[in-house]
N, C-alpha and C positions, 0 to 999 in steps of 0.2 A: 911593629914598634909603635907605640902611641906617640903622637907628637903634641896633642894638647890634652890635659886632664882638667875637666871641668867638674865642679862639685857646688853644692849649697842649696840646690833647688829643693822644692818640696810642695806640699800643700799648705796653703795660708788662707786665712779669712781676708775677704775684701777689705782694704784699708790697712792691711798688715804689711810687714817689711821682711826682706830676705837679703842676704849678702852673698853674692856669688863669687867663686874663686876659680882662677884657671892658671895652671902651671904650664909654661912652654917647655915641655921636657925634652925636646929634641934641638931646640934652638941653642946655638952657642951664645954666651954673653955678648961678644962682640957684634953679633947679628941682632940679638934682642934689643939691646939698649937703644939703638937709634930707629928702631922699627916703630911705625904707627900700628898699634894693635886695636882690635875692636871686639866688641860683643855683637853677635848676631842673634836672631831668633826665628824660628819657624813654627807659626801656629797651624793648627789643624786646617788641612786643605788650603793653605797659603804658601806663597813663595817665601824663601829665606829673605830676611831684610836686615840691614845694619842698623843697630840701635843706638850704639855710642862708639867712639873711637878716642884714643889718646896718643899723641905723638911722642917721640923720643924727648922733646921739650917740655912735655906735659899740656900741651894744648889740646883742648877737648871739643868734640862736636856731639850733638844729640839729636836723634829723630824727634820731630815736633811732638809726636804722641807721648814722649817720655820726659821732655824737658820740665825741669822743676821737681820731678819725682825720682829720677835715676841719677847717680853719680859714678863715674867711672874713675879708677886710679890704678897706679902700677907701683910695684916694687922690684927695681931692677936687680937687686941683689938676690932676690928669690926667683927671678925671671917669672914673674906673676903679674896677673892683671885681675882687678876686682871690679865688681859691679854692685853697688848699693841701691836697692830698690825700696822705695817707700810708697805708701799709698797705693799698693797693688791693687788692680782691678781685673775683673774677669777677662777683658780684652787683652791682657798681658799674658794670657795662658799660651805657652809655647815651650819648645825645647830651646834652650839657650846654649850657644856655642861661642868660643873665642877663636880668633885667628888673625892673621895680619890683614891689613887693608889691601896692600899691594900683592896681586897674584895669590890669594888665599888658596890653600890646598891642604890635603892630609888632615881633613876634618876629623875631630874627636867624636865620642859618643854624645856629647851634650849633657845638660842637666835639665830636667823638666821643672817647670813652675806652673803651679795651678792655683790661682786665687779662686776659691769657691767656698760657699758656705754649705 
């Protein structure tokens, strides 16, 4: 059973934009709504890192490398989390995943993002 369904990645020119979507398919609403959710990424030969997070109260945090370029949001009615990515650069190349911040598990397939000319 798939827990997180990520989509929206692809090949994009440097400087371009993408909007990633994630549906928490197996989380019930009463668990999803207060949960702090996050987008993570894992680049080639790199450790997985947390890119952005959003709390149940919609407070957000960002990794220094994406501040000012990426925006995380959520829609509790759809049990979904989004990541708007602007001014993408080659160093953003990675597979992007969503999950909880506390005790993340049941990782999805992720969605690949490749800024390249």
